[in-house]
N, C-alpha and C positions, 0 to 999 in steps of 0.2 A: 548672444542673448543678453538683454538688459538685466542688471542686478535686481533682485527682488521679484523676478518673474518666474513662474513655474509653468508646467505643461499638463495638459489633460487630454484624454481621448476625445476626438471629435465624434459626432454621432455616426454610427455604422461604418466606421473606417478604422484603419490602423495608423492613421496619421495623428500628429499631435498638434494641439492648438495652444497658444500662449494665453495664460490667464494671470491676473495680478494676485499674488499670494498674500500680500498685505502683512498683517500681524503674524507673530509666531504661531505655529501649529500646536495643538494640544498633544498630538501624537504624530510622529513620522514613522512609517513602517517601511523597512527595507525588505522587499520581496513580496510578490503578489500571488503566491501559491494558496492552497486551501487554508493555511494558517493565516497568511498576511491579509488576503482579501476579506476573509470572514472577520478578522479582528477589526478591519477598517469599517465594515458594515456595522458591527456591534458598537464601535466607538461613535460612529455618526448617530446611531439610534439614541445614544446616551448624551448627545449634544456636544460632542467633542469635535473640534476642527481637525481634520485628518488628511494626511497625504501618504501616498504610496510611491516608493521609488522602485521601478522595474526596468531591468536591462533588456528583457526580451518580451515574450507575450504574457498578458495577464492569464492567471490560472496556474502558472508554475509547471513543475514536472508532471504532476498528477493529471492535469487536464490536457496538456499538450503532448507529452511523450511518455506517459506512465499509465496510471490507472484507467483512464477513460479510453484512450485508443486501444490499449491491450484488450479491454473487455469488449470493445466493438468488434475486433477481429475474432475473438473467441466466440462471439455470438454468430459470426459468419460461418466459422468452421462447424459450429454446433448445428446450424441449419443444414449445412452440406451433409453432415453425418445423418441427420434425420431423413433427408431426401433419399440418400443411398439405401437407408434401411426401412424405407416406407412400406415395402411389400408386406411386412408383418402387420401393418395397420390397414392394409387394403388399399394403400396408395401406390400406384404403379407409375414409375418415372424412368424413362429410358435415357441413356447417354448423359447422366448427370455429371457435370464437370465443375471443378472449383476454379474460379478466376480470381487469383490473389490481387491483381491490379484493380479489379472492380471492387473487391472488398476493401482495399486501401482507400479508394476514392470515397466509399461510404464512410469509412473511419474518419477521413479528413473532413467530410461534411459535418459529422457529429461534433468533432473538435471545434471547428469554426463556429458552429451554432452555439455550443456551450461557452466559448470564449466571448462571443458577442453578448451572451447573457450576463457574463461577469462585467463587461464594459457597461451594459445598461444599468446594472446594480451600482456601479461606481457613480454614474451620473445621477441616478435616482437618490443616492445617499450623499450627494455633494462631496464626494471624495476626490481630491486632486491627485492625478496620476502623473508622476514625473518620469520621463524617459531617460534612463541612464543607469550607471553603476553608482551605488551609494557607498560613501566612506564616512565614518564618524570621526571628524577632525577634532572635536572637543565635546565635552558634555553639553548636550542640547543643540549641537550643530552638525549637520550632515552636508557633505559636499557631493553634488550630483554631477558626474562626468557623463555628458551626452555627446551626440554626434556633432553638435554645434558649439561645443565648449563646456564650461563648467559653471555652476552656481552654488552658492551656499544658502541653505535654508535652516531656520531655527525651529526647534520644537521643545516643549517642556518635557516630553517623554519620547523615547525611541524604542521601537520593537524590532528586533532582528528576526527575520523570517526567511532566511536565505536558502534553507533546505539542504539538499545533499546531491552528490554526483556519483556515478558508478565507479567502483573500484576495478582494478585489474590486477594481474599477477606480475611480480618482478620480471622484467624482460619481455613482457607481452604488451605490444602497443596496439591499441584499438584504432583501426583505420576506417571503420564503417564500410569497408568493401568486402574483405574476407573475414576479418576479425571484428565482430559487432558488439556494441552495447545494446541495451534495450531500445534506445532511440533509433539506431541503425536498423535493427530487426523490424521495426514498425514501418520502415520505408521500402522494404523489399517488395518488388512487384512480380517476382517469379519464385515459386516454391523451390527451395534447394533440395536436391535429391538426397543429400546426406547432410545432416546437421549435428554437430557436437555442441553440447552445452556444458560449461564448467560452472558448477554451483547449482545445488538442488534445493535451494530455499524457495520461497513463494514465487519469485520472478522466474527462476529456472524451470520450475514445475509447470507454471502457466504456459511458458513458451514451448516446453516439450509437448504439452497437451495440444496446443494450438497447431504447431507445425506437423505433428504426427497426423492429426485429423486432416490437415491440408494435403498430406501426401509425402512428407519427408520421412526418411529413415533416421531416427533420433537416438543418440547416445547421450546419456545424462551422467555426469561425473561429479561425485561429491566426496570431499575429504573426510567428513565425519561419518560415523557408523550407520546413519540412516538418512534417507531423503527427508525433506521437511524437518530439520533438526529441532525446531521449536515446538513441534506438535507431539501429541500423545502417541505412544507406540502403537496403540490399537488403530488409530487413524492412519498411521503410516503403513501398517500392514494392509489395510483396505486399498489405499491408493497404489501401493506397489503392486498388489495383485492385479488391479485394474490396468495399470500401465503395462505389466508383463503380457497380459492377454491381448493388448493392442500392439505388441511388438516393440515397445520402447525399452531399450537396453539401459539398465541402471548399474553403475559401478560406485559402490560406497567404500569408505575407508581407503580411497584411492589417492595416490600422490601424483600430481602433474609435474612432468619434467620439461624438456624442451618443447617449444611450439615453433614449428617451421612452416612458413607460408611460401607459396608460389603465386603466379598470376592467376591460377585456376583453382587451387585448393589449399588446405591446411592440414598438417600432420601434428597430432598431439601425442607425445610420448608419455605413457601412463604406467605407473607401478600399481598393480592391483593389490587387494587386501591379502592375497596369498603370497605376495612377493614376486609374482611373475610380471614381466614387462610386456608392453604391447604398444604398437603404433596404430593410432586411429586416424584414418584419413577421412576428411569431410570437405564438402564444398564451402561451408561456412562454419565459423566458430562463434558462439555467443558467450560472452563473459557475463556471468551472473553471480559474482563472488561477493556481493554486498555493496554497500555504499559508504561514502565518508562525507563528513559535514563540509559545507561550503562556507568557511569562515575566514579564509585568508584574504588579506587586503581590505578588511573592514575597519582596521585601526583599533581593534579591541585590546590587543596586548598593551599598546602604548597608553591606554586609558586605565589599565589595571584590572580589566575584566578577568575573572578567574576562568581558566580553561582546563580541559582534561581530554587528552588525546585528540585535540582539534575541536571538541565539542564545547559549547558554552555551558558553564555550570549555572543552574538556576535553582531557586527555592520553589516551594509549593505553589507560589503565586506567579511564577515565571519571571521573577525579578532576579537580575544578575547581582554580582558583588558590587556593582557601581550604581549609585542612586540614579534613578531616572532611566536606566537602560534595562529593557526586558528582552527576552528571547523565547521563541516558540518553535515547535516542529522538529524536523529532522536534524537541525543543527544544535540541539541541546541535549544535555544529560541532567536529570532532575536529582538534586542532591538528596541522598537518603531514601529515595523512592524505588530503588531496585531497577528492574528492567524498564526501558523506555522504548516502545515500539515505534519504528519509523513508518507511520501510517498517516494517510491524509486526514482521517477523521480524528485522530489524536491531535494533529496540528490545529484543526478547526476548533476543537474543544479548548485547547490551550490558548488560542487566539481570543476566544470569548472570555476566558478567565482573565487574561492579561488586560483586556479592554475594561472589564468590569472592575478590576483591581485599581487601575489608573483612575477610573471615574469615581472612586471612593466607596464602591459597594463592599459589603462584607462578603468575602469569598472564602471558599474552602479548596484545598488541594484536590486534584482529580484522584479518583481511585482507579489506578491503572489495571488492577486485577478485575475490574468490572467493565472493561472495554473489550468488545468483541474484535476478532481478527478473522480474515477469510482468505482463502486461496481459490481463485476462480477457474481452476482446472476442470476437466471432465473426468471423474466426478469432482464436485466442489468439496472443499474442506472448510470447516469453520470451528472456532473454539473460543472459549472465554475462561478466564481464571487459570487455575493450576492444573497441570497434568497429574495423573495418579502418582507418578514417580516423584514429581516436585512436592506434592502434598505430603508424602511419606517422609521425604528428606527434611521438610520443615516441621516435622514432629506431629502431624495430624494422625489420628486413628481414623482410617477411611472405610467407607462402605461404597461399593461400586455397583451400578446397574447398567446393563448393556441390552440393546435391542437391535436385532438385525433388520435392515430395511427389506430384505426378501420376505419378511413376515408382515409387511405393511401393505394394505390393500391398494392404496393410491400409487405406490411405486410400481406395483404390478400393472395397474391401468396405464400409466404413462410410459412403461417400458424401461424403467431405470431402477433395477433392483439392487444394484451395488451400493454397499455402504452400511452404516450403523450409527446409532446414537449411544453415547456413553456419558453417564453422570457420575461425578465424584462428589461424595457427601461426607461431612464430618460425622463420624459414627456416634458421637455423644449427643449432639444437638440436632443433627439432621440438616444443618445449613449447607447450602450448595457451595462447593469449593471450585468446581470446574465442570464445564460441559464440552464435549468433543463430538463432532458430527462429520460424517462423510456421506455425500449423496445429494440428490436434487434439492435445490432451494436451501441448502445448508446456510448460505450467507444471509438469507432472510429469517430462517427459523431461529438462528442463534440470538436474535434480538429479544426473544422471549426470555432467555436466560439473563440478558443484560438488565432487563427490568427486575427479574427475580433477584439477582445478586444485589442490585441497588436497594431493594426493599428487604434484603436479608431473609428471603423466603427459604423455607425448608423444602426438602425433597418430598415430604408428605404433602405439602401444600400444592406442589406441582402435580403429584399423583392424583390428588382430589379435584384438580381443576379439569372440568369437562372440556374436551377438545372436539371440534367438529369432525364428522365422519362422512366420507373418506378423505383424509388429508395426510400429507407426509408428517405434519407436526404431531399427529397422534403418537408417533414413535418417541417423542420426548416424554409424553405421559406414560407410555409403556416402559421406558427406561427408568422412570421414577418408581413405578411399581416394582420393577426388577430389583431395585435396591433392597426391597423387602422380600424378594423371592416370589413376587405375586404378579408378574407380567401375565396378561391375559392370553396373548396370541402366540406364545412360545412355550 
């Protein structure tokens, strides 16, 4: 490929076309996930000449092998469950079966459609997409290694948005045949009769829900004392109760020993919380023990970029320790900002922040305590801010309001009574510290609290806000009343 030439997506294809890149870019972005491509769009809107370097598909993990395909399959199993249980609603359906291969085909169509949407957005915003692996060889210079060789491009600023990759346990090799990552689990076309999942965070819980509804016998193993370790204990109680009623086996405070595979199955040696040992045999094993940053081979250390446990250390504007180099998303840790969630919408917000900072706008650090998070299991889980336990540990005097969804009219109508809403408020001023919800539409309803926290709303203001009836979101209003011991329907 001639020096000084770049590549961009051709219309409606996965091929690449040569285009003359000319002068240096204002921004070069390495990685096109929800952080990278959103940063590129915002930069272009601000008049900055922008390029993205991507070694695989546009959209990154979230779009291709993460958030989007997982939720597509969860929707398929949800519809299957409703079809099987339709008699309660007067809907009679005989011989209802679940076809995982057909569900995967639907999932793939959704992914391709969304990916083409990102390609269209790159063209619309005049973003050059370069195919290959990016390495920062000097300040302001990125080497792109592609199928047809390498080329060096120059940019006044660089944003690293390389994301993360699944972890595994020492001695456990992911082969995507018997031992799976989330990527491999999304390509299965037959439902495993027995599935063991190691790790009961958001990924493990979502896949446990998905495959149990599809027909698998699921065992969920977690080293910490509760499933969903980041969630409020009241939320965990609700999810665990729902999972037990569906036959999902959960082992917490469990230690995994040897993992032995054959051509047909896998045996996991587990020490339970009571000290007893057990061998769990399954057809497939899904590793969901977390993720680690994809920062190796970028050339960061040689440039003096500050790193911490493989993560890139950034300040509140996503700037690294080296002038002109920024980083966003799963590959970063924000200096002095506490917990940094590895979430697509966090990466997108950081991408916008970085682009606006580079463009010279006056920017403020993100408030990570005001960013919602969700687990798309059945039932759904959503939260924002601090758990009750965290709030107390941080010195707050708290008041708590809870409202069970079994007392909500809309959940009775739709047939999903499992769950609750919990509000944690500062006892002195009434400011909302956290919200935790389990139940239908939790991932949508939590957005109300995102706005409330951003505006520093009090729990009384939520209680006085009239909510439409009948809606699931009325439970938020009721939980706010419950803080004062004044919930209406309990």
